[in-house]
C-alpha positions in Angstrom: 31.8 12.1 32.3 31.9 13.7 35.8 35.1 14.7 37.5 34.6 12.1 40.3 34.0 9.3 37.8 37.0 10.4 35.7 39.3 10.3 38.7 37.9 6.9 39.8 38.5 5.4 36.3 42.0 6.9 36.2 43.0 5.5 39.6 41.5 2.1 38.7 43.5 2.0 35.4 46.8 3.0 37.0 46.4 0.5 39.8 45.2 -2.5 37.8 46.3 -2.0 34.2 49.5 -0.1 34.5 50.9 3.2 33.3 51.0 2.3 29.7 47.4 1.5 29.6 46.6 4.7 31.5 48.5 6.7 28.9 46.7 5.0 26.1 43.2 5.5 27.7 44.0 9.1 28.5 44.9 9.7 24.8 41.8 8.0 23.7 39.6 9.9 26.1 41.1 13.2 25.1 40.7 12.3 21.4 37.1 11.4 21.9 36.5 14.6 23.9 38.1 16.7 21.2 36.0 15.0 18.6 32.8 15.6 20.6 33.8 19.3 21.1 34.3 19.7 17.4 31.0 18.0 16.8 29.4 20.5 19.1 30.9 23.4 17.2 29.8 21.9 13.9 26.1 21.2 14.2 26.1 19.2 10.9 24.0 16.4 12.3 21.2 18.9 13.0 21.1 19.9 9.3 21.0 16.6 7.4 18.6 13.8 6.5 20.4 10.4 6.2 19.7 6.7 6.5 21.4 5.5 9.7 22.8 7.1 12.8 25.3 5.1 14.9 25.4 6.0 18.5 28.8 5.0 19.9 28.8 4.0 23.6 32.4 2.7 23.7 35.4 4.8 24.8 38.0 2.4 23.3 39.0 3.2 19.7 39.5 -0.4 18.5 35.9 -1.7 18.9 34.4 1.6 17.8 36.4 1.6 14.6 35.3 -1.9 13.7 31.7 -1.6 14.7 31.0 2.0 13.8 33.5 3.3 11.3 33.7 0.1 9.3 30.0 -0.5 9.2 29.5 3.0 8.1 31.9 2.3 5.3 30.0 -0.9 4.4 26.7 1.0 4.2 28.2 3.8 2.1 29.6 1.3 -0.4 26.1 0.1 -0.9 24.3 3.4 -1.2 23.3 4.1 2.4 24.5 7.3 4.1 25.2 7.2 7.9 26.6 9.4 10.6 27.8 8.8 14.1 27.5 10.5 17.5 29.0 9.7 20.9 26.2 8.7 23.3 26.9 11.5 25.7 26.2 14.0 22.9 22.9 12.4 21.8 20.2 14.9 21.1 16.5 14.1 20.8 16.2 16.5 17.8 18.2 13.9 15.7 15.3 11.5 15.8 13.6 13.0 12.8 16.8 13.2 10.8 17.5 9.5 10.4 15.6 6.5 9.4 17.3 4.0 11.6 19.5 4.0 14.7 22.3 1.6 15.8 23.4 1.8 19.4 26.9 0.3 19.8 27.9 -0.9 23.3 25.7 1.9 24.7 24.6 1.9 28.3 21.1 3.0 29.1 21.0 6.6 30.3 18.0 8.8 30.7 18.8 10.4 27.3 19.3 7.1 25.6 16.1 5.7 27.0 14.1 8.8 25.9 15.7 8.7 22.5 14.8 5.1 21.8 11.2 5.7 22.9 11.0 8.8 20.7 12.4 6.9 17.7 9.9 4.1 18.2 7.1 6.6 18.4 8.2 7.8 15.0 8.0 4.3 13.7 11.8 4.2 13.1 14.1 1.2 13.4 16.3 0.9 16.5 19.1 -1.7 16.6 21.8 -2.6 19.2 25.3 -3.6 18.1 27.6 -5.6 20.3 30.9 -7.4 19.7 31.4 -9.0 23.1 29.3 -10.6 25.7 29.3 -7.6 28.0 25.5 -7.6 28.3 25.1 -9.9 31.4 27.2 -10.5 34.5 26.7 -14.3 34.0 29.1 -13.9 31.1 31.5 -11.3 32.4 31.8 -13.1 35.7 33.7 -15.8 33.8 36.5 -13.4 32.9 39.4 -14.4 35.2 40.9 -10.9 35.2 37.8 -9.4 36.7 38.4 -11.4 39.9 41.2 -9.0 40.6 38.8 -6.0 41.0 37.9 -4.6 44.3 34.3 -5.0 45.5 33.5 -1.4 44.6 35.2 -1.7 41.2 33.3 -4.9 40.4 30.1 -3.2 41.4 30.7 -0.3 39.0 31.7 -2.7 36.2 28.5 -4.8 36.7 26.4 -1.6 36.7 27.8 -0.8 33.2 27.1 -4.4 32.0 23.5 -4.3 33.2 23.0 -0.8 31.7 24.2 -2.3 28.4 21.6 -5.1 28.6 18.8 -2.6 29.3 19.6 -0.7 26.0 19.7 -4.0 24.1 16.3 -5.1 25.4 14.7 -1.8 24.4 15.9 -2.1 20.8 14.1 -3.9 17.9 17.0 -6.3 17.4 20.7 -6.7 17.5 23.6 -6.8 15.0 26.7 -8.7 16.1 29.9 -10.3 14.9 29.9 -14.1 15.4 27.6 -17.1 15.5 28.3 -17.8 19.1 27.5 -14.3 20.2 24.3 -14.4 18.1 23.1 -17.5 19.9 23.5 -15.8 23.3 21.9 -12.6 22.1 18.8 -14.4 21.0 18.1 -15.0 24.7 17.6 -11.2 25.0 16.1 -10.0 21.7 14.1 -11.7 19.0 16.1 -10.6 16.0 19.8 -11.0 15.6 21.8 -10.4 12.5 25.4 -11.4 12.0 27.6 -8.8 10.4 31.2 -10.0 10.9 34.0 -7.6 11.6 35.7 -6.6 8.3 38.7 -4.6 7.2 38.4 -1.1 6.0 39.9 0.2 2.8 42.3 2.2 4.9 43.5 -0.9 6.6 44.0 -2.6 3.2 46.0 0.4 2.0 48.2 0.4 5.0 48.7 -3.3 4.8 49.6 -3.0 1.1 52.2 -0.4 2.0 53.6 -2.6 4.7 53.9 -5.6 2.4 55.5 -3.4 -0.2 58.1 -2.2 2.2 58.9 -5.7 3.4 58.8 -7.6 0.1 59.4 -5.2 -2.8 61.3 -2.2 -1.6 64.5 -4.1 -0.7 64.6 -5.5 -4.3 64.4 -2.1 -6.1 67.8 -0.6 -7.2 68.8 2.4 -5.2 68.9 4.7 -8.2 65.2 4.1 -8.8 64.2 5.3 -5.4 63.6 8.8 -4.0 65.4 10.0 -1.0 62.6 9.0 1.5 62.3 5.5 0.0 66.0 5.0 0.0 66.2 5.9 3.7 63.4 3.4 4.5 65.2 0.7 2.4 68.4 1.1 4.3 66.7 0.8 7.6 64.9 -2.4 6.4 68.1 -3.8 5.1 70.0 -3.1 8.3 67.2 -4.7 10.4 67.2 -7.8 8.1 70.9 -8.3 8.6 70.6 -8.0 12.4 67.6 -10.5 12.4 69.0 -12.9 9.8 67.9 -16.4 10.6 65.2 -15.3 13.0 61.8 -16.9 12.9 59.5 -14.4 14.6 56.3 -15.4 16.4 54.0 -12.4 17.1 51.2 -12.1 19.7 49.1 -9.0 19.4 47.2 -9.2 22.6 44.9 -6.2 22.6 44.4 -5.9 26.4 45.5 -7.3 29.7 42.5 -9.6 29.8 44.4 -11.9 27.4 47.0 -12.9 30.0 44.9 -16.1 30.6 45.0 -16.9 26.8 48.7 -16.7 26.5 49.1 -18.9 29.6 47.1 -21.5 27.7 50.0 -22.2 25.4 52.9 -21.3 27.7 54.2 -24.9 27.9 54.1 -25.0 24.1 55.9 -21.7 23.7 58.5 -22.8 26.2 59.2 -26.0 24.3 59.3 -24.2 21.0 61.7 -21.6 22.3 63.9 -24.3 23.9 63.9 -26.5 20.7 64.5 -23.7 18.2 67.1 -21.2 19.2 66.3 -18.9 16.3 62.7 -18.3 17.4 61.9 -14.9 18.8 58.7 -13.9 20.5 57.1 -10.5 19.9 54.4 -9.3 22.3 52.4 -6.1 21.4 49.9 -4.8 23.8 49.3 -4.8 27.5 50.6 -8.2 28.6 52.5 -9.5 31.6 55.5 -11.6 30.4 55.1 -14.9 32.1 58.0 -16.0 34.4 58.2 -19.3 32.6 59.7 -17.4 29.6 62.2 -15.4 31.5 65.1 -17.8 30.5 64.4 -16.7 26.9 64.2 -13.0 27.8 66.9 -12.1 25.2 64.6 -13.5 22.5 61.5 -11.8 23.8 60.5 -8.4 22.6 57.5 -6.4 23.9 55.9 -3.2 22.8 53.0 -1.2 24.3 49.8 -0.5 22.5 50.3 1.3 19.2 47.9 3.3 17.0 46.0 1.0 14.7 47.6 2.6 11.7 51.0 1.3 12.9 49.7 -2.2 13.4 50.0 -3.5 9.8 53.7 -2.7 9.7 54.3 -4.4 13.0 52.4 -7.5 12.1 54.2 -7.7 8.7 57.4 -7.8 10.7 56.7 -11.3 12.1 56.7 -14.7 10.4 53.9 -16.3 12.4 50.8 -14.8 14.1 49.3 -16.7 17.1 45.8 -16.3 18.5 45.3 -18.5 21.5 41.9 -18.4 23.2 40.6 -20.3 26.2 37.5 -22.3 25.3 34.9 -20.2 27.2 31.5 -18.9 26.2 32.9 -15.4 26.4 35.8 -16.2 24.1 33.7 -18.2 21.7 31.8 -15.0 21.0 35.0 -13.1 20.0 35.7 -12.2 16.4 38.5 -13.3 14.0 40.1 -9.8 13.7 43.6 -11.1 14.5 43.5 -13.6 11.7 42.2 -10.9 9.2 44.8 -8.3 10.2 47.6 -10.9 9.7 46.2 -12.2 6.5 46.2 -8.7 5.0 50.0 -8.5 5.4 50.5 -12.1 4.3 51.4 -13.5 7.7 50.0 -17.0 8.6 48.0 -17.5 11.7 47.8 -20.4 14.2 44.7 -20.0 16.3 42.6 -21.9 18.9 39.8 -23.9 17.5 37.3 -21.7 19.2 34.3 -19.6 18.0 34.8 -17.4 15.0 38.4 -18.6 14.4 37.1 -22.1 13.8 34.2 -20.7 11.7 36.4 -18.6 9.4 39.8 -20.4 9.1 40.0 -23.4 6.8 42.4 -25.6 8.7 45.6 -26.3 6.8 44.5 -23.9 4.0 44.1 -20.4 5.3 45.6 -21.0 8.8 46.0 -23.7 11.4 43.5 -24.5 14.1 44.6 -26.0 17.4 42.5 -27.7 20.0 45.2 -29.2 22.3 48.8 -28.6 23.4 49.9 -31.4 21.1 48.3 -29.7 18.1 49.8 -26.3 19.1 53.2 -27.8 19.3 52.9 -29.6 16.0 51.6 -26.5 14.3 54.3 -24.1 15.6 57.0 -26.7 14.9 56.0 -26.9 11.3 55.5 -23.2 10.8 59.0 -22.5 12.3 60.7 -25.0 10.1 58.7 -24.8 6.9 59.0 -21.4 5.2 57.2 -22.6 2.1 54.2 -23.8 4.2 54.1 -20.4 5.9 53.9 -18.6 2.6 51.3 -20.9 1.3 49.0 -20.4 4.3 49.6 -16.7 4.2 48.8 -16.3 0.5 45.7 -18.4 0.8 44.5 -16.3 3.8 45.3 -13.1 1.9 43.3 -14.2 -1.1 40.3 -15.2 1.0 40.3 -12.2 3.2 40.6 -9.7 0.3 37.7 -11.4 -1.4 35.4 -11.9 1.5 36.4 -9.8 4.5 36.6 -6.2 3.3 34.1 -3.4 3.9 33.6 -2.8 0.3 32.6 -6.4 -0.6 30.7 -7.4 2.5 28.2 -4.6 3.0 25.4 -5.8 0.7 23.9 -8.1 3.4 24.1 -5.4 6.1 22.5 -2.8 3.9 19.8 -5.2 2.7 19.1 -6.3 6.3 18.7 -2.7 7.6 16.5 -1.7 4.6 14.3 -4.8 5.1 13.7 -3.9 8.7 13.2 -0.2 8.2 9.7 1.0 8.3 8.5 2.3 4.9 8.9 6.0 4.9 6.6 8.4 3.1 7.6 12.0 2.5 5.2 14.7 1.3 6.9 17.7 -0.4 4.9 20.9 0.3 5.5 24.3 -1.4 5.2 25.9 2.0 3.6 25.3 5.4 1.0 28.0 5.0 -2.4 26.6 5.9 -4.8 25.8 3.1 -7.3 23.2 2.3 -4.8 21.2 0.3 -2.2 21.4 3.1 -4.8 20.3 5.7 -5.7 17.2 3.5 -2.0 16.3 3.4 -1.6 16.7 7.1 -4.6 14.4 7.6 -3.0 11.8 5.3 0.3 12.1 7.3 -1.5 11.6 10.6 -3.3 8.6 9.4 -0.2 7.0 7.8 1.9 7.6 10.9 -0.8 6.2 13.2 -0.8 3.1 10.9 2.9 2.5 11.6 4.6 4.3 8.8 7.6 6.7 9.0 6.2 10.0 7.8 8.0 13.2 6.9 7.0 16.6 5.5 9.6 18.3 3.3 9.0 22.0 3.1 10.2 23.5 -0.2 10.5 26.8 1.7 11.8 28.1 4.9 10.8 26.4 8.2 11.3 22.9 9.6 9.4 23.1 12.8 7.3 19.9 13.4 3.5 20.1 13.0 0.9 18.5 15.2 -2.2 17.1 13.5 -4.9 15.1 15.4 -2.5 14.8 18.4 0.1 13.3 16.0 3.4 15.1 15.7 4.7 15.1 12.1 8.4 15.6 11.3 9.3 18.5 9.1 12.5 19.3 7.2 13.3 22.1 4.8 14.9 22.0 1.4 16.4 25.4 2.1 18.1 24.6 5.4 18.6 20.8 5.5 20.9 18.6 3.4 19.2 15.4 2.1 21.1 12.2 1.7 18.8 9.4 2.9 16.5 7.1 0.9 12.9 8.1 0.5 10.7 5.1 -0.2 7.9 7.2 -1.4 8.1 11.0 -2.1 4.8 12.7 -2.9 4.6 16.1 -4.6 1.7 18.4 -3.7 2.1 21.3 -6.2 3.7 21.3 -9.7 6.7 23.3 -8.3 7.5 20.5 -5.8 8.0 18.0 -8.6 11.2 19.8 -9.5 12.7 18.8 -6.1 11.4 15.3 -6.3 12.7 14.7 -9.8 16.0 16.2 -8.9 16.6 14.1 -5.8 18.0 10.8 -6.9 17.5 8.8 -3.8 13.8 8.0 -4.1 12.3 4.6 -4.7 8.9 5.7 -5.9 7.8 9.2 -7.0 4.2 10.2 -6.6 2.2 13.4 -7.3 -1.0 14.2 -5.3 -2.9 16.3 -7.8 -5.4 18.5 -6.0 -6.3 20.8 -8.8 -5.7 21.7 -12.5 -2.8 23.9 -11.7 -2.4 25.0 -15.3 -5.5 27.0 -14.7 -3.9 28.9 -11.9 -2.2 31.1 -14.5 -3.7 33.4 -17.1 -3.0 33.1 -20.8 0.5 34.0 -21.9 2.1 33.1 -18.5 5.0 30.8 -18.8 4.1 28.9 -15.7 1.0 27.6 -17.4 3.3 25.4 -19.5 5.6 24.4 -16.6 2.5 23.3 -14.5 1.1 21.4 -17.5 4.4 19.4 -18.0 4.1 17.8 -14.6 1.0 15.8 -15.8 3.1 14.0 -18.4 5.7 12.4 -16.2 6.3 8.7 -17.0 8.0 7.7 -13.7 5.4 9.1 -11.3 2.4 7.6 -9.6 -0.5 9.9 -9.9 -3.0 10.3 -7.0 -5.9 12.7 -6.8 -8.7 13.6 -4.3 -11.4 14.5 -6.8 -13.3 12.6 -9.5 -12.9 15.5 -12.0 -9.1 15.6 -11.6 -9.0 11.8 -12.1 -11.1 12.3 -15.3 -8.9 14.9 -17.0 -5.7 13.2 -15.9 -6.9 10.0 -17.5 -8.6 11.3 -20.6 -6.3 14.3 -21.5 -2.9 13.0 -20.2 -3.4 9.2 -20.4 -2.3 8.6 -16.9 -3.3 5.8 -14.6 -4.7 7.7 -11.5 -5.4 6.5 -8.0 -8.4 8.1 -6.3 -8.6 9.0 -2.6 -11.9 10.7 -1.5 -11.5 13.8 0.6 -12.9 13.5 4.0 -14.0 15.7 6.8 -13.3 16.0 10.5 -16.9 15.7 11.5 -16.1 16.0 15.2 -14.7 19.5 14.6 -17.9 20.8 13.0 -20.6 20.3 15.6 -24.0 21.2 14.1 -26.2 24.1 15.3 -29.7 24.5 13.9 -30.1 28.0 12.5 -33.2 29.9 13.7 -33.0 32.9 11.4 -34.4 35.0 14.2 -31.4 37.4 14.5 -31.8 41.1 13.4 -29.7 40.5 10.3 -29.1 37.2 8.5 -25.3 36.6 8.5 -23.7 35.7 5.2 -20.1 34.3 5.1 -17.8 34.8 2.1 -14.7 32.6 2.0 -11.7 32.7 -0.3 -8.5 34.4 -1.3 -9.3 37.7 -3.0 -5.9 37.7 -4.7 -6.6 34.5 -6.7 -8.8 35.1 -9.7 -10.1 31.5 -9.8 -11.5 31.9 -6.3 -13.7 34.6 -7.9 -14.3 36.4 -4.6 -15.1 39.6 -6.5 -18.3 37.9 -7.8 -19.3 37.2 -4.2 -19.2 40.9 -3.4 -20.9 41.9 -6.7 -23.8 39.6 -5.5 -23.7 41.2 -2.1 -24.0 44.7 -3.7 -27.5 43.5 -4.8 -28.6 42.5 -1.3 -30.4 44.6 1.3 -27.7 45.7 3.8 -30.2 46.2 6.5 -31.3 42.6 6.2 -27.9 40.9 5.7 -24.6 41.1 7.7 -21.5 40.2 5.7 -18.5 38.4 7.1 -15.4 37.7 5.0 -12.9 35.0 5.8 -9.6 34.7 4.0 -6.2 33.1 4.5 -4.3 35.3 2.1 -6.0 38.2 0.3 -7.6 41.1 2.1 -10.9 43.0 1.2 -10.7 45.3 -1.7 -11.7 48.9 -1.2 -15.1 48.4 -2.9 -16.0 45.3 -0.9 -18.9 45.7 1.6 -17.6 43.9 4.7 -19.1 44.1 8.2 -16.4 41.8 9.7 -13.1 40.6 8.2 -11.3 37.6 9.6 -7.7 36.9 8.3 -5.6 33.8 8.7 -7.8 32.2 11.3 -6.3 29.0 12.7 -8.1 26.0 11.2 -9.4 24.8 14.6 -11.3 28.1 14.9 -12.9 28.0 11.5 -15.8 25.8 12.6 -16.8 28.4 15.2 -17.0 31.0 12.5 -19.2 28.8 10.4 -21.5 28.2 13.3 -21.9 31.9 13.8 -23.0 32.4 10.2 -26.2 31.4 8.5 -25.4 31.1 4.8 -22.1 30.5 3.0 -21.8 32.2 -0.4 -19.1 30.4 -2.4 -18.3 31.6 -5.9 -15.1 29.8 -7.0 -14.8 28.9 -10.7 -11.9 26.4 -10.2 -11.6 24.0 -7.3 -10.1 20.6 -7.0 -12.3 19.8 -4.0 -14.2 22.5 -2.4 -14.2 22.1 1.4 -16.0 25.2 2.7 -19.5 24.1 1.5 -19.0 20.7 3.1 -17.8 22.3 6.3 -20.6 24.7 6.4 -23.2 21.9 6.0 -21.5 20.0 8.8 -22.2 22.9 11.2 -25.9 22.9 10.1 -25.5 26.0 7.9 -26.7 26.6 4.4 -24.8 27.0 1.1 -25.4 29.1 -2.0 -22.7 28.1 -4.5 -21.6 28.4 -8.0 -21.2 24.9 -9.3 -17.7 23.8 -10.4 -15.9 20.5 -11.0 -14.6 20.6 -7.4 -18.0 20.8 -5.6 -20.5 19.0 -7.8 -18.9 15.7 -6.6 -21.0 16.0 -3.4 -23.4 19.0 -3.9 -27.0 18.5 -5.1 -29.0 21.5 -6.1 -32.2 21.7 -4.0 -31.2 18.8 -1.8 -28.2 19.9 0.3 -27.5 23.4 -1.3 -28.7 25.9 -3.8 -26.8 26.5 -7.1 -26.8 29.8 -8.9 -25.9 30.6 -12.5 -22.7 32.4 -12.8 -24.0 34.3 -15.8 -26.9 35.5 -13.8 -26.0 37.0 -10.5 -29.6 37.7 -9.7 -30.1 34.0 -9.4 -27.7 34.0 -6.5 -29.7 36.8 -4.8 -32.9 34.8 -5.3 -31.2 31.6 -3.8 -30.2 33.6 -0.7 -33.7 35.0 -0.4 -35.3 31.6 -0.8 -33.2 30.2 2.1 -33.9 33.2 4.2 -37.7 32.9 3.8 -38.5 29.2 3.3 -38.3 27.2 6.5 -39.4 24.0 4.8 -36.5 24.3 2.3 -34.1 25.0 5.2 -35.3 21.9 7.0 -34.6 19.8 3.9 -31.2 21.4 3.2 -30.3 21.0 6.9 -31.1 17.3 7.1 -29.5 16.4 3.8 -26.4 18.6 4.5 -25.7 16.8 7.7 -26.0 13.4 6.0 -23.6 14.6 3.2 -21.1 15.7 5.8 -21.4 12.5 7.8 -20.9 10.3 4.7 -17.7 12.2 4.1 -16.1 11.4 7.5 -12.4 10.7 7.2 -13.0 7.5 9.2 -14.8 6.1 6.1 -11.7 6.5 3.9 -8.8 5.6 6.3 -8.0 2.2 4.6 -8.3 3.7 1.2 -5.8 6.4 2.0 -3.3 3.9 3.5 -3.6 1.5 0.7 -3.1 4.0 -2.1 0.2 5.2 -0.7 1.6 1.9 0.5 0.4 -0.8 -1.9 
């Protein structure tokens, strides 16, 4: 908040709400500022993944406690982890760290608007929470107290109200406290869910202590008490003696805006005070004592606002709690907090038959509802004179509230509602972010799923959590090494056997899946322990198996008896524009692709074949993401870790791809080379025979006969008719493998 605005608010509060309110608001502001400063020092929110982020837009502690802290407690009791941030500290980087966002009483600022738009772009749920009709001036204009504001003050107030409505209307729906408020909110947003205000466990604990001090402690013999308890007992006893015969009526107003509500029953209070000389009135909060009650000033006790933790003991000190409300649309939307707080300390409530009070209180059973002065008078008369009736109402209310109005036993509906509205999220766990064919496939799946409206996340089982852009779609990335995970994952997909350890160890996953892109047992030589660890991941009973090649589907089904979903691998045909090779350059250019460090890529065999070629006739290029050329390799040009978007250009500059891998899940380079109009000489393996046809779109060679590879290269180099056939069929093969042909298959396999 700017200095100018802070000064304006301070002057306004002092002038219109008094010094006590100024002190309270100052304390609240300083406490909030301290909390925000601490939050800035502790960047915890930027290191976690959780379910819900509450964005608090309210400076007052009481509403924020009920609508942020208590709802967080409700969710936690039902397995959902949430955090909170004050709206002035909101950071766009938090969008990827939560699945849903709840803006409480939050005005629309540039940051808030940008944040909501960013969250929606990520297909995340955005809700607005409100506990009062401060979303339109047509409601707030009915508050009598606001008529006392100056023109400039009213303008500022209205600006805040309108800014609140703008945030509401940007959200997917609203969460609110009462039926009346829900009906009004439906005029501004299509979805409204009622989650009533509830009492926290701390409130229950404090209320229990207050009841113990009032009802039990005075009955315990002195010799059974410790020094502190004995001191408290003596104070309670002394007070009881001084107040003997009193019947205490308490009004816990909350704010100065309730002046009009107390005036509603002033004639009744005057009659009750006049009729019953033992009745004392206790006012807690910012309230002007009406002149009509001045004749009873010796029996009227007032206290300023107190910290909420002190409130249970104060309420427990009265015999009757009153909650008058003028029958307005604004008041009908208010919650039943005063009744709940009194019920927790076994104090009966008489309330106006308005809104939530009428909805929650069973008249004559858990409280008394009053709709006229006559009913108020009759109710207070009976409560003053009938102690047994007071106790009956109080006990009934206590039993009801502790069964139905606590955070721990009311959060199921809220958690179910939020879960039902959340977009299904799908997380892919990668061993690293290093570019490879398998990683590119997963990125493509991510981009398609996000474009289809799903909440997509990459979890890097390594260092690094910078987001990745694929097909102009930004994909969120978090890291198992630097981020703390608490939120629910609807679907978590492993992508290498090592990633299944994290998936199986993280308990908050609805469905586990494993995208098998190769026979990873074969990555290791005989005698290596990791052969067994990799093999174990094909025998998991609680995992959905998915693969991108027919041969992987076959061995998973036949050897491991798994039910396996199949997604064909596709190609970004638009990236690989075709160029017809003329074979008229001085030397025919051969491309070798693969990691020379991985034995199953069999790159050594490529260069043993090259050793048999005429170096004056052929120029050798070598492309590798990882391994580098060995000393004995004959390489004219080496390209290392070329960005994927540049690979097609390299293919187009070469004539023949020589691919010698012995183990591939799905071999992309031959398909990519054909898409550019180039030619392929390849050693057949399970990962390429799915789409390669010898003599139609490529030439195979026999791995046991390297001369057959040399002959295949020579045939392509010299036979133009063969090249024409391979060129034409190669382009068709690539076109048939367009990702666009498999989009629905991909989405359905992950989400159905």
